[in-house]
N, C-alpha and C positions, 0 to 999 in steps of 0.2 A: 531481446529475449531469443534464444536459440531453440530449437524443438524442443519441448516438456516432454523429457522423459523419466524424471524423477521429481514425485510430490510428497512433500513433507507435510505434516495435521497436525496443528497442538491445537487440542481437541479439550472443552474446558470440561472441569471435574464433575459438572452433572449429567453430561450425557446430554444436550441441547439434541430437538429435530431442527431440521433448516437452517445447520450453520455452517463452519467449517467443514462437517465432517461431509455431508451432504456434499459442498461442492467439491471436494476433492475427489470424492469420492464417483461423482459426476466425469469431472475432468481426465482422471485416469480412464473412466470408460470411452471417450473422445478422444483421450489422444492415444491408450495403450501404455502410460507410464506406470511405471513400478510405483507403488504407495507406501509410504511411511507410516503409522498412525502412532502418536502418544499424546494419551496422557497426561496431563500434568494436573496431580495433584497436591493441595496445600492447604492446611486450616491453621491458621496463625494461632488461636488459643487452644489449640493440641500439640503443636508444634513447639511453641514457644513458652508451654505455660508452665510456669515457676513453682506449681504448688504441688504438681503429680511425683510419681517418682518416673526415675527414666526408663525402667521396666515396664511400667503400666504404660506410658507416652509411647515408647517400642513395640507394644502389644497393639494399639488402639492402630498405630500408623500400620502397620502391618495388613493388619485386616483392614484396611480402607482399602490399601493397595492391590490385596488378593480379590478384593468383592469390585473393583474399579478393573482390576485387569480378566475378571468374569464377564465381566460386561461386554469388555472390548471382543474378549475372542467370540462372545456370539455376535457381536458386528460382522467380525471378518471370516466369521465363517461359508456364509451364503455369498460373498465376495471371491473367497477363493474357488467355492464351486461354479461359478460362473468363469473362472478363470484369468479372474485376477492375480496379479503377483504383489502380495499386500501382506505386510506383517507390524508388528506395533509391539509397544511396551506401555507402559501404566512409571513414571518418573515422581516422588517426592520432592517439592524443591521450592524452597523457599526464596528463591528467587526465577519466574516465571518466566523473563526478558532474558536471563545468562543462560537459565538453560537451551531456551531458542536458537541463544547465537553458540551457542555450543554444539546444540546439534548441527546446523549449518555449516560450522567451519569442522565438522567431524563428517556428513554424509553427502555435502557439496550437492545438494539437490539443485534445481533447477527453479523452484518455487516453495517456498513454507504458507501454508494457506492458515489464518487462522481468527479468532472467533473473534472479531470486536466486541471490545469489554463493558464501552457506550455504544452513546447515537448521538447525532447529529443536537446542538447546544443543550447537551448536559457533560460536555469535556471527556475525555479520556484517561482510560488507566494509566498507571504510570508505568506499565509492563507494554504498553501498545507506545507511547510518546518514544520510549528507550527504544522500545525495537526497530521507529521509524530514524530513530539516528544512526542505530550500531547496527543492526543487520543485514549482514554482507553479501544476501540474496535477494531479489523480488520477494516482497511481502506481500498477502492481500487479507487484507482484515477485511472478514466477511461479517454481514448483518443477517440476524436470521428472519429468511422470510420464505415462505409457502414452496415456490422454484427455484431449481439452484440455475433456471435455464438464464444467458444474455442476450439482450437481443441490440442493447446500444449501448457502446461504449466510447468514452468519451475522453482524448489525452491532453491533458493538458502544458501547451510548450510556451517557451521563452523565448523566441527565436533572436529578440536583441537584446540578451541576456540581461533586461535590465532590475530582474533581480536577485542577481549574484549566483547563479547559477552555472556553474562550469559546460562551456560550446558543446561538449561529449551527450549532456546529458537528455538533451532533446533528441537526439539519435536513439538514444536507449527506452525513449519514453516510446516514442513511434513504432517501435520495432517491436515494444510487448503491446503496445496495443491491437497493432496487427493482427500478431500471434494467437489474441486473444478472441478480436474480429474474427478472425478464420477460423479458430476453432470452433467458433460457437454461431460458425455463418452470421455472425451481428454488424449492423452500422456501425460503422466506426465515422467520428466525428472530429476533429481536431477544435479545440478553444486556444484562444490567447487574449489575456489580460493585456490590453496597448494601455504603454503608460502617457499619461496628459505631458502634453509638451510645458516644460516648464514657464514660466513668464519671463523671467531674465533671459533666459534663450532665446522665446517668442520677439522679446523685441529688439532683439540683435540680430535673427535671423531675418526680421522683417524687412531692414535695410536694405536686404540681397534679395527678398524675392519682392520688394511694393509694400507688402500689408499683412499686418498680423492674419489675418485670415490665412492670404496663402502663405504663412509660415506655416500654421497647425494645418492645411488642407497637404502642403509635400510632407511634412513630419507623417501623417497621417500613411501617406502614399508609400513612406520608405518604409513602415513597419508591415505596410502589408504585403511589401515587395519580401520583406526578409520571411514572414510566413512563408507566404507563395512556396518561396527555394526550399523552406525547410520541408514541404510537404512535397516538391518535386519526385515523382517517381512513387511516390506513395501510393497511389491508386488512390486516394481516395478522393470525395466527389466532392467538384467546389462546392457544392450544396450545402455541404457540411463542415466547411470550415467557415467557422465562429470567430470575430475579433470585435470585440467590445474594448469601449474604456474603460477605464477604473484597475484598481488594484484588484491581484486577483484574490484575495480571502473574500474578497465583494463582487467578482464578476464570475469565477468558476463556480459558487454553489447557486448562484441562480441560473447560470447557462444547463448545467446541470439537469436542473429542475425543468428548466423548459423543454430540454427536449428527450429527460425524461430517462435519466442514464441509469443502467445496472453498474457499471463500472466506471468508475474515474481513476485511469493513470496519471499517476505523478510522479514529477521525481525527488528525491529528499537527499541532505548532503547533513554532515557533522560538523558544526560550528563551535566556536569555543572563543570566548573571552570576547573582547573590546566588539571584532568583527561581527557575532553571532547578538551583542546589544545591537548593532548598530543597524543590522540587515535584518535580523531577526528572524522567525523560522514560517515563512509564505503556507509548505506543506500543513503547518499544526494548527493553524487558524485556518484553512480551509476546510481542516475536517471535523472541526467543532460545527459546521453549519453542513452537513450533506449528509443525505440519508441513505445513497447505494454504498453498494462495496467499494475497496479503493484497494489499486496496487500501486507499490511505492518501487520504485528502483534507484538503484546507487549508480552516481557515475562510474566513468572506467577508472581502475587502479584503486577504487573503495577499500582501505584495508579499518578492519573493528576494530575496537580500543575495548571490549568487552568486559576486561580483565577492572576496568576501572570501576564499571555500576556498583552500585551499592544494591544490598536488599532493599526489596520491596513492602 
């Protein structure tokens, strides 16, 4: 991820503290980036109410948007006073994910910051799932917590491309993680969920290296070598490079807890049809189990097909 010059923040309608707004402001202060703040307002019971007259619905929506716009202006006034370049708007949106993606395509920010709709082991909201699959720019999903500071960043890599990610994605993940660790002067860690040697391959490889145990050792060494090569030149401390055997949806959340990561950086791709059913979505499985903030990046050349998104 290149130097951050423009941050767009999608803020929950109830204006919570300790979430995306605080994180976006803190990052803008640290980086000097331009800041675009958007309150995405929507109430299904109002917007799609079949019993109220259209004029009544329109007045209710206009009053609510005006109230949120006034709240947003109060948030921006002290930021402008301290010298930040900030602007904002309130949008009544019946599809949050579609509006955010349209915002990304229109403004081309370096980063979009959004309040995470839920948390670990509770399942994520449809808007967050859609954004992970379709958002064309780096997306940070922020958990509400007392301080926006980041002390430890974990980059989840797949140097063997065992989990179906494009080869270029690891470079994008590590680049984004380095950028965040530099911005916050945070520890940078790298994690890799090492694929176990399939038993069928182990039997055949054993004939080449004498024993099954030797085959497993050689297999682990080849994956460690691939991870070291992926980290080469990154400046990551070797003690902060972690490799554990198992599926990423099991390994990465535990590792994030073990090192007390404040931010997990991972890659996401948008799959369709049988390929999606076979490979699955590793990022989505990981998200259901982590309690830290998440920064999701896309591979080079990613193109969003947000027009196909259904209303939420």
